[in-house]
Backbone as JSON, one array per atom type, in Angstrom:
{
  "sequence": "MVAIVLMGPCGNGKTTVGTALMYRTGWPFVEGDNFHSEENKTKMGQGRPLTDEDRMPWLQALHKVLLRNSNDGCNVILACSALKRHYRDVLIGPENLPILFVHLNAQKGVLEKRVETRLGHFMPARLVASQLETLEMPSKEENAIILDSTVMSVLEIVDQIIKHVNALYTILFIDSTSNHRCYALTHFNVCARSSNRALMLCTFATSKMTLMSTLVSADDEVR",
  "N": [[81.42, 104.86, 119.51], [81.03, 101.75, 117.88], [82.03, 99.58, 115.34], [81.05, 96.84, 113.41], [82.5, 94.99, 111.01], [81.65, 92.95, 108.5], [83.37, 90.74, 106.64], [85.06, 89.37, 103.7], [84.98, 87.12, 100.81], [82.61, 87.19, 98.01], [79.4, 85.7, 98.52], [79.78, 84.59, 101.01], [78.05, 85.11, 103.06], [77.73, 87.65, 104.18], [75.69, 89.65, 103.91], [73.4, 88.27, 104.78], [74.08, 87.59, 107.46], [74.61, 90.16, 108.4], [72.08, 91.37, 108.24], [70.69, 89.81, 110.1], [72.13, 90.47, 112.42], [71.46, 93.15, 112.57], [68.72, 93.08, 113.29], [68.99, 91.8, 115.7], [70.52, 93.52, 117.3], [69.63, 96.1, 116.85], [71.15, 97.96, 115.61], [72.11, 100.01, 112.78], [72.41, 98.6, 109.49], [74.73, 98.54, 106.94], [75.03, 98.03, 103.55], [77.75, 97.37, 101.8], [78.14, 96.93, 99.05], [76.37, 98.59, 97.77], [77.67, 100.97, 97.5], [79.45, 100.87, 95.48], [80.71, 102.16, 92.41], [78.99, 102.73, 89.27], [80.61, 102.0, 87.2], [82.34, 100.13, 88.4], [80.47, 98.14, 89.07], [79.59, 97.38, 86.55], [81.96, 96.37, 85.48], [82.53, 94.19, 87.19], [80.22, 92.73, 86.69], [80.75, 91.85, 84.17], [82.53, 89.93, 84.68], [85.12, 90.68, 85.26], [87.82, 91.16, 87.39], [88.16, 93.56, 90.05], [90.62, 96.13, 90.44], [93.17, 97.37, 92.73], [93.09, 100.12, 92.41], [90.54, 100.49, 91.39], [89.02, 99.82, 93.61], [89.68, 101.67, 95.59], [88.3, 104.32, 95.75], [85.8, 103.38, 96.53], [86.33, 102.09, 99.01], [87.19, 104.33, 100.45], [84.84, 105.8, 100.5], [83.28, 104.15, 102.12], [84.75, 104.3, 104.46], [84.18, 106.93, 105.16], [81.51, 106.67, 105.81], [81.7, 105.07, 108.13], [83.18, 106.82, 109.71], [81.44, 108.99, 109.96], [79.39, 107.81, 111.46], [80.86, 107.31, 113.75], [81.48, 109.91, 114.61], [78.94, 110.74, 115.21], [78.4, 109.16, 117.33], [77.24, 106.67, 116.95], [76.65, 103.19, 116.71], [77.43, 100.68, 114.23], [76.86, 98.32, 111.58], [78.64, 96.85, 108.99], [78.8, 95.52, 105.73], [81.41, 94.45, 103.89], [83.79, 93.45, 101.57], [86.61, 93.77, 101.99], [89.18, 92.58, 101.4], [92.01, 92.69, 101.5], [94.72, 93.44, 103.78], [95.52, 96.08, 103.56], [93.21, 97.27, 102.57], [91.54, 97.03, 104.76], [92.87, 98.65, 106.52], [92.38, 101.1, 105.34], [89.66, 101.4, 105.89], [89.74, 101.61, 108.68], [91.29, 103.91, 108.95], [93.08, 107.07, 109.57], [92.04, 107.86, 111.93], [91.92, 105.7, 113.57], [89.59, 104.03, 113.91], [87.31, 102.21, 115.97], [86.99, 99.07, 115.12], [85.58, 95.89, 114.72], [86.56, 93.24, 112.9], [84.96, 90.72, 111.13], [85.49, 87.79, 109.69], [83.86, 85.74, 107.5], [84.21, 82.54, 106.87], [84.41, 80.24, 104.15], [84.39, 77.44, 101.9], [85.62, 77.33, 98.5], [83.92, 76.01, 96.6], [81.46, 76.07, 97.92], [81.01, 78.82, 98.11], [80.83, 79.52, 95.38], [78.54, 78.1, 94.61], [76.58, 79.35, 96.16], [76.66, 81.97, 95.12], [75.88, 81.52, 92.51], [73.21, 80.85, 92.82], [71.91, 83.04, 93.9], [69.79, 85.9, 93.44], [69.52, 88.86, 91.4], [71.98, 90.17, 91.76], [75.06, 91.77, 90.9], [77.43, 90.37, 90.81], [79.18, 87.78, 89.3], [79.56, 84.18, 89.56], [82.03, 83.32, 88.69], [83.9, 85.11, 89.57], [84.58, 84.46, 92.12], [86.91, 82.9, 92.46], [89.0, 84.72, 91.86], [88.67, 86.55, 93.91], [89.27, 85.0, 96.13], [91.95, 84.54, 95.62], [92.93, 87.08, 95.98], [92.42, 87.52, 98.63], [93.6, 88.29, 101.86], [94.0, 86.78, 104.76], [92.6, 87.89, 107.83], [94.29, 88.91, 110.84], [94.75, 88.38, 114.41], [95.9, 90.65, 115.36], [94.63, 92.62, 114.03], [92.29, 93.01, 115.31], [90.33, 90.97, 114.79], [88.06, 88.28, 114.01], [87.47, 84.9, 112.99], [84.96, 83.07, 111.5], [83.21, 80.07, 110.67], [81.17, 79.95, 108.05], [80.11, 77.87, 106.74], [79.44, 75.64, 108.29], [78.18, 76.68, 110.51], [75.07, 77.97, 111.75], [73.0, 80.87, 110.98], [72.13, 82.12, 113.37], [73.92, 81.02, 115.2], [76.31, 82.14, 114.34], [75.75, 84.87, 114.72], [75.43, 84.86, 117.52], [78.07, 84.23, 118.3], [79.46, 86.46, 117.36], [78.32, 88.52, 118.92], [79.12, 87.6, 121.4], [81.89, 88.01, 121.24], [81.93, 90.8, 120.94], [80.85, 91.53, 123.4], [82.96, 90.78, 125.0], [84.8, 92.68, 124.46], [83.79, 95.26, 124.65], [82.04, 97.78, 126.58], [78.81, 97.33, 127.47], [75.4, 98.21, 127.61], [72.6, 96.4, 128.03], [69.18, 95.92, 127.18], [66.81, 93.78, 128.22], [64.6, 92.26, 126.17], [62.6, 90.49, 126.74], [61.74, 90.84, 129.32], [61.81, 93.49, 129.7], [63.52, 94.58, 131.5], [66.48, 96.15, 132.57], [69.68, 94.9, 131.87], [73.0, 94.53, 132.81], [76.09, 94.19, 131.26], [79.25, 94.37, 131.85], [82.35, 95.16, 130.65], [85.74, 95.97, 129.68], [87.95, 97.42, 127.19], [90.72, 97.72, 124.88], [90.9, 99.68, 122.08], [91.26, 97.97, 119.16], [93.88, 97.39, 119.78], [95.31, 99.58, 119.17], [94.8, 101.89, 120.4], [94.33, 103.41, 123.59], [91.92, 104.27, 124.36], [88.76, 104.21, 126.0], [85.5, 102.83, 125.49], [81.97, 103.26, 125.31], [78.94, 101.65, 124.8], [75.53, 101.89, 123.99], [73.02, 99.66, 123.8], [69.94, 98.77, 122.71], [67.47, 96.33, 122.95], [64.82, 95.98, 121.22], [61.54, 94.78, 121.7], [59.87, 94.26, 119.51], [61.67, 94.04, 117.41], [63.17, 91.84, 118.17], [61.21, 89.92, 118.02], [60.65, 89.97, 115.29], [63.13, 89.18, 114.38], [63.17, 86.53, 115.26], [61.23, 85.53, 113.64], [62.26, 85.85, 111.06], [64.69, 84.45, 111.04], [65.44, 81.26, 111.86], [66.68, 78.88, 114.29], [67.88, 76.91, 112.84], [68.5, 77.92, 110.39], [70.5, 78.37, 107.49], [73.53, 79.96, 106.39], [73.45, 82.12, 103.6]],
  "CA": [[80.96, 104.08, 118.35], [81.64, 100.48, 117.56], [81.65, 99.09, 114.02], [81.3, 95.45, 113.06], [82.66, 94.87, 109.56], [81.56, 91.57, 108.02], [84.27, 90.76, 105.5], [85.31, 88.13, 103.0], [84.56, 87.09, 99.4], [81.17, 87.13, 97.72], [78.76, 84.43, 98.8], [80.11, 84.02, 102.32], [76.97, 85.35, 104.02], [77.83, 88.96, 104.83], [74.4, 90.32, 103.95], [72.49, 87.48, 105.62], [74.47, 87.76, 108.86], [74.44, 91.57, 108.74], [70.66, 91.61, 108.48], [70.36, 89.18, 111.38], [72.72, 91.3, 113.48], [70.68, 94.38, 112.65], [67.52, 92.82, 114.07], [69.37, 91.38, 117.05], [71.11, 94.61, 118.07], [69.0, 97.39, 116.61], [72.1, 98.85, 114.94], [71.91, 100.08, 111.33], [73.23, 97.73, 108.65], [75.11, 99.19, 105.69], [75.46, 97.1, 102.51], [78.85, 98.03, 101.1], [78.02, 96.81, 97.6], [75.59, 99.71, 97.26], [78.53, 102.13, 97.35], [80.28, 100.71, 94.28], [80.35, 102.98, 91.25], [78.38, 101.98, 88.17], [81.72, 101.42, 86.43], [82.76, 98.92, 89.11], [79.42, 97.12, 88.95], [79.62, 96.88, 85.17], [83.18, 95.58, 85.32], [82.34, 92.91, 87.87], [79.17, 92.01, 85.99], [81.38, 91.25, 82.99], [83.47, 88.91, 85.14], [86.47, 91.24, 85.34], [88.14, 91.51, 88.77], [88.53, 94.93, 90.35], [91.99, 96.39, 90.85], [93.27, 98.23, 93.91], [92.68, 101.47, 92.01], [89.08, 100.46, 91.29], [88.4, 99.68, 94.93], [90.05, 102.71, 96.55], [87.22, 105.27, 96.03], [84.75, 102.65, 97.25], [86.77, 101.94, 100.39], [87.2, 105.65, 101.07], [83.45, 106.16, 100.76], [82.84, 103.37, 103.28], [85.41, 104.89, 105.63], [83.42, 108.13, 105.52], [80.29, 106.19, 106.49], [82.1, 104.67, 109.48], [83.61, 108.02, 110.44], [80.24, 109.76, 110.28], [78.75, 107.14, 112.58], [81.71, 107.52, 114.92], [81.29, 111.29, 115.05], [77.58, 110.84, 115.76], [78.29, 108.26, 118.47], [76.33, 105.58, 116.59], [77.21, 101.9, 116.32], [77.03, 100.35, 112.86], [77.28, 97.04, 110.99], [78.98, 97.08, 107.58], [79.23, 94.4, 104.9], [82.44, 94.91, 102.95], [84.72, 92.33, 101.35], [87.84, 94.1, 102.73], [89.97, 91.38, 101.17], [93.42, 92.88, 101.84], [95.03, 94.18, 105.0], [95.54, 97.5, 103.22], [91.82, 97.72, 102.46], [91.0, 97.15, 106.12], [93.49, 99.84, 107.1], [91.66, 102.26, 104.81], [88.42, 101.51, 106.65], [90.09, 102.1, 110.02], [91.68, 105.3, 108.73], [94.01, 107.69, 110.52], [91.35, 108.06, 113.21], [91.93, 104.44, 114.32], [88.21, 103.73, 114.29], [87.16, 100.93, 116.67], [86.31, 98.13, 114.24], [85.76, 94.44, 114.86], [86.43, 92.57, 111.61], [84.46, 89.35, 111.23], [85.64, 87.09, 108.41], [83.01, 84.56, 107.38], [84.99, 81.64, 106.04], [83.7, 79.18, 103.43], [85.18, 76.87, 100.82], [85.36, 77.87, 97.17], [82.74, 75.39, 96.0], [80.27, 76.56, 98.61], [80.84, 80.21, 97.7], [80.37, 79.56, 93.99], [77.16, 77.62, 94.56], [75.72, 80.39, 96.72], [76.6, 83.1, 94.19], [75.12, 81.08, 91.33], [71.78, 80.71, 93.11], [71.28, 84.27, 94.38], [69.16, 86.67, 92.38], [69.58, 90.32, 91.42], [73.29, 90.71, 92.15], [75.92, 91.96, 89.73], [78.65, 89.58, 90.91], [79.08, 86.41, 88.79], [80.26, 83.16, 90.35], [83.41, 83.11, 88.23], [84.81, 86.03, 90.26], [84.92, 83.93, 93.44], [88.31, 82.46, 92.46], [89.9, 85.87, 91.93], [88.56, 87.14, 95.24], [90.02, 84.13, 97.05], [93.37, 84.79, 95.36], [93.24, 88.4, 96.53], [92.16, 87.53, 100.08], [94.62, 88.19, 102.9], [93.24, 86.45, 105.96], [92.87, 88.83, 108.92], [95.0, 88.39, 112.01], [94.26, 88.89, 115.69], [96.43, 92.0, 115.52], [93.69, 93.54, 113.4], [91.03, 92.91, 116.04], [89.49, 90.21, 113.86], [87.72, 86.9, 114.32], [87.13, 84.11, 111.8], [83.87, 82.13, 111.78], [82.94, 79.2, 109.53], [79.78, 80.1, 107.64], [79.67, 76.63, 106.09], [78.88, 74.7, 109.26], [77.43, 77.39, 111.54], [73.83, 78.62, 111.34], [73.01, 82.32, 111.11], [72.04, 82.5, 114.78], [75.17, 80.64, 115.86], [77.3, 83.16, 113.97], [75.37, 86.1, 115.43], [75.75, 84.67, 118.93], [79.51, 84.31, 118.47], [79.87, 87.86, 117.18], [77.92, 89.27, 120.11], [79.99, 87.15, 122.48], [83.17, 88.71, 121.11], [81.69, 92.21, 121.23], [80.7, 91.62, 124.85], [84.27, 90.61, 125.63], [85.65, 93.81, 124.12], [83.17, 96.55, 124.85], [81.13, 97.99, 127.69], [77.5, 97.36, 126.84], [74.17, 98.21, 128.39], [71.56, 95.68, 127.32], [67.82, 95.9, 127.68], [66.24, 92.47, 127.96], [63.3, 92.48, 125.54], [61.59, 89.56, 127.26], [61.23, 91.31, 130.61], [61.93, 94.95, 129.71], [64.4, 94.98, 132.59], [67.83, 96.41, 132.1], [70.71, 93.96, 132.31], [74.29, 95.13, 132.55], [77.24, 93.32, 131.02], [80.29, 95.39, 131.85], [83.75, 94.82, 130.46], [86.47, 97.06, 129.06], [88.78, 96.98, 126.08], [91.55, 98.68, 124.18], [90.42, 99.65, 120.7], [92.12, 97.42, 118.1], [95.25, 97.4, 120.27], [95.97, 100.76, 118.6], [94.47, 103.05, 121.22], [93.95, 103.07, 124.96], [90.63, 104.88, 124.63], [87.65, 103.36, 126.41], [84.27, 103.13, 124.75], [80.71, 102.82, 125.93], [77.87, 101.5, 123.83], [74.17, 101.65, 124.47], [72.37, 98.77, 122.84], [68.59, 98.43, 123.15], [66.87, 95.2, 122.25], [63.39, 96.23, 121.15], [60.78, 93.54, 121.63], [59.37, 94.05, 118.15], [62.77, 93.61, 116.56], [63.53, 90.48, 118.53], [60.16, 89.06, 117.48], [60.88, 89.89, 113.85], [64.33, 88.38, 114.19], [62.8, 85.12, 115.42], [60.42, 85.16, 112.48], [63.07, 85.81, 109.86], [65.81, 83.52, 111.13], [65.27, 80.2, 112.85], [67.95, 78.37, 114.79], [68.44, 75.98, 111.87], [68.75, 78.59, 109.12], [71.87, 78.36, 107.01], [74.01, 81.19, 105.77], [73.35, 82.1, 102.15]],
  "C": [[81.73, 102.79, 118.25], [81.13, 100.04, 116.2], [81.99, 97.62, 113.91], [81.36, 95.38, 111.55], [82.68, 93.39, 109.21], [82.3, 91.51, 106.7], [84.4, 89.38, 104.86], [84.73, 88.16, 101.6], [83.05, 86.98, 99.24], [80.63, 85.73, 98.01], [79.02, 83.86, 100.17], [79.08, 84.35, 103.4], [76.98, 86.69, 104.7], [76.47, 89.63, 104.99], [73.42, 89.59, 104.85], [72.8, 87.69, 107.1], [74.29, 89.21, 109.29], [72.99, 91.92, 109.03], [70.22, 91.01, 109.81], [70.91, 89.97, 112.55], [71.94, 92.59, 113.67], [69.44, 94.18, 113.51], [67.85, 92.43, 115.5], [69.81, 92.56, 117.9], [70.36, 95.93, 117.94], [69.93, 98.39, 115.94], [71.82, 98.9, 113.45], [72.88, 99.16, 110.6], [73.46, 98.42, 107.31], [75.63, 98.13, 104.73], [76.5, 97.79, 101.65], [78.75, 97.98, 99.6], [77.26, 97.98, 96.99], [76.44, 100.95, 97.0], [79.5, 101.99, 96.17], [79.79, 101.64, 93.18], [79.7, 102.1, 90.19], [79.46, 101.33, 87.31], [82.21, 100.13, 87.07], [81.74, 97.8, 88.95], [79.42, 96.52, 87.55], [80.82, 95.96, 84.95], [83.03, 94.21, 85.96], [81.27, 92.07, 87.18], [79.67, 91.31, 84.74], [82.4, 90.18, 83.37], [84.9, 89.37, 85.22], [86.75, 91.68, 86.77], [88.49, 92.99, 88.92], [89.99, 95.01, 90.75], [91.99, 97.2, 92.15], [92.77, 99.63, 93.6], [91.16, 101.55, 91.9], [88.43, 100.52, 92.67], [88.63, 100.88, 95.84], [88.94, 103.74, 96.78], [86.07, 104.64, 96.81], [85.11, 102.5, 98.73], [86.77, 103.27, 101.13], [85.79, 106.13, 101.38], [82.91, 105.42, 101.98], [83.5, 103.87, 104.56], [84.65, 106.12, 106.1], [82.13, 107.76, 106.24], [80.61, 105.82, 107.94], [82.48, 105.88, 110.32], [82.41, 108.86, 110.85], [79.5, 109.13, 111.45], [79.54, 107.33, 113.87], [81.5, 108.92, 115.49], [79.93, 111.51, 115.69], [77.38, 109.95, 116.98], [77.37, 107.08, 118.22], [77.11, 104.32, 116.23], [76.69, 101.52, 114.95], [77.58, 98.98, 112.47], [77.5, 97.27, 109.51], [79.36, 95.77, 106.91], [80.18, 94.93, 103.84], [83.46, 93.79, 102.79], [86.05, 92.54, 102.05], [88.88, 92.99, 102.62], [91.43, 91.5, 101.62], [93.58, 93.64, 103.15], [95.0, 95.68, 104.72], [94.12, 98.05, 103.12], [91.22, 97.94, 103.85], [91.61, 98.36, 106.83], [92.82, 101.11, 106.6], [90.36, 102.47, 105.58], [88.68, 102.06, 108.05], [90.49, 103.56, 109.97], [92.65, 105.83, 109.76], [93.38, 107.93, 111.89], [91.39, 106.83, 114.1], [90.53, 104.07, 114.82], [88.12, 102.35, 114.93], [86.32, 99.95, 115.86], [86.62, 96.7, 114.65], [85.52, 93.83, 113.49], [86.0, 91.12, 111.84], [84.55, 88.72, 109.85], [84.79, 85.83, 108.44], [83.65, 83.62, 106.37], [84.11, 80.57, 105.39], [84.57, 78.69, 102.29], [84.72, 77.4, 99.46], [84.09, 77.32, 96.55], [81.45, 75.88, 96.61], [79.97, 77.99, 98.18], [80.26, 80.3, 96.29], [78.91, 79.13, 93.88], [76.2, 78.68, 95.08], [75.55, 81.55, 95.74], [75.76, 82.75, 92.97], [73.61, 81.1, 91.58], [71.13, 82.0, 93.61], [70.83, 85.12, 93.2], [69.45, 88.16, 92.53], [70.89, 90.92, 91.85], [74.21, 90.74, 90.94], [77.13, 91.04, 89.7], [78.45, 88.17, 90.35], [79.93, 85.44, 89.6], [81.71, 83.0, 89.94], [84.41, 84.09, 88.87], [85.21, 85.54, 91.65], [86.4, 83.56, 93.5], [89.26, 83.63, 92.59], [89.84, 86.54, 93.29], [89.33, 86.3, 96.26], [91.53, 84.3, 96.85], [93.82, 86.11, 95.97], [93.21, 88.4, 98.06], [93.43, 87.38, 100.9], [93.87, 87.97, 104.21], [93.6, 87.42, 107.09], [93.55, 88.14, 110.09], [94.39, 88.97, 113.28], [94.75, 90.3, 115.94], [95.48, 93.04, 114.95], [92.36, 93.6, 114.15], [90.0, 92.2, 115.17], [89.22, 88.82, 114.4], [87.31, 86.21, 113.02], [86.08, 83.07, 112.21], [83.55, 81.34, 110.51], [81.47, 79.27, 109.16], [79.26, 78.89, 106.88], [78.94, 75.72, 107.06], [78.02, 75.38, 110.33], [76.15, 77.98, 110.96], [73.97, 80.13, 111.52], [73.01, 82.72, 112.58], [73.29, 82.12, 115.55], [76.26, 81.67, 115.57], [77.01, 84.46, 114.71], [75.71, 86.0, 116.9], [77.25, 84.8, 119.19], [80.02, 85.74, 118.32], [79.54, 88.68, 118.41], [78.76, 88.87, 121.31], [81.33, 87.88, 122.44], [83.02, 90.2, 121.39], [81.56, 92.42, 122.73], [82.04, 91.55, 125.57], [85.15, 91.84, 125.43], [85.1, 95.15, 124.57], [82.31, 96.58, 126.11], [79.74, 98.18, 127.12], [76.39, 97.42, 127.89], [73.09, 97.53, 127.56], [70.21, 95.92, 127.98], [67.19, 94.59, 127.26], [64.82, 92.64, 127.43], [62.22, 91.58, 126.12], [60.98, 90.05, 128.56], [61.2, 92.82, 130.71], [62.74, 95.45, 130.9], [65.8, 95.18, 132.04], [68.82, 95.42, 132.72], [72.06, 94.53, 131.91], [75.36, 94.06, 132.35], [78.43, 94.24, 130.83], [81.68, 94.79, 131.71], [84.42, 96.02, 129.83], [87.41, 96.51, 128.0], [89.72, 98.1, 125.65], [91.22, 98.58, 122.7], [91.5, 99.14, 119.77], [93.58, 97.35, 118.5], [96.02, 98.59, 119.73], [95.77, 101.98, 119.49], [94.08, 102.58, 122.61], [92.6, 103.67, 125.33], [89.61, 103.84, 125.05], [86.42, 103.75, 125.61], [83.07, 102.59, 125.5], [79.64, 102.76, 124.85], [76.55, 101.33, 124.57], [73.45, 100.83, 123.41], [71.01, 98.39, 123.38], [68.03, 97.32, 122.29], [65.35, 95.4, 122.25], [62.64, 94.92, 120.98], [60.33, 93.24, 120.22], [60.47, 93.54, 117.24], [63.19, 92.19, 116.89], [62.48, 89.51, 118.0], [60.35, 88.87, 115.99], [62.09, 89.05, 113.55], [63.99, 86.9, 114.29], [61.99, 84.63, 114.24], [61.28, 84.94, 111.25], [64.12, 84.71, 109.89], [65.55, 82.5, 112.22], [66.63, 79.66, 113.24], [68.64, 77.46, 113.78], [68.77, 76.63, 110.54], [70.22, 78.56, 108.77], [72.24, 79.72, 106.45], [73.9, 81.05, 104.27], [73.99, 83.35, 101.57]]
}
């Protein structure tokens, strides 16, 4: 199993990029916000920042999702703010799950504007500042990459993520345009915490690639 965790404050494009990755790879996409308790949603909706204690049951629930996928041998994409190093360690867990953290970076003003214009979400724009104050930028030691969601399009971000995954994991691709199998073989050490090797099978279904092209054009911006 390989997990891609799209992290960072609200409005940085986690859901948009996660959806694009889902159609590009065929892997399931899990929206972490759906796992918040009603109490947490109410608190954030009132503009009150969550504490470590508020977030812990949520993070533990997401760890269980990642662990279940690992036990089933399934790859997964997760959107989760994972603002602190400790939060990311909870996601990895004692099992040292193989996670690639992708932080989508954006300036405060951009984040606030995006949050203000999105519909149907419990997070108000005034919480952006508190999330940025809480944020501990990930390091390479955490098996993390940082991409600028302000200047890069959705497809550019997706391409960069897949490039990094290709550099770390052994992948079998199926080319949807010709239906011929193409092999891109490399090896990796999981998160520099384990010497275990991993193998992923990734199928690119033609229908999903067509839908991906329909939903996201090369010029689309992250929202």
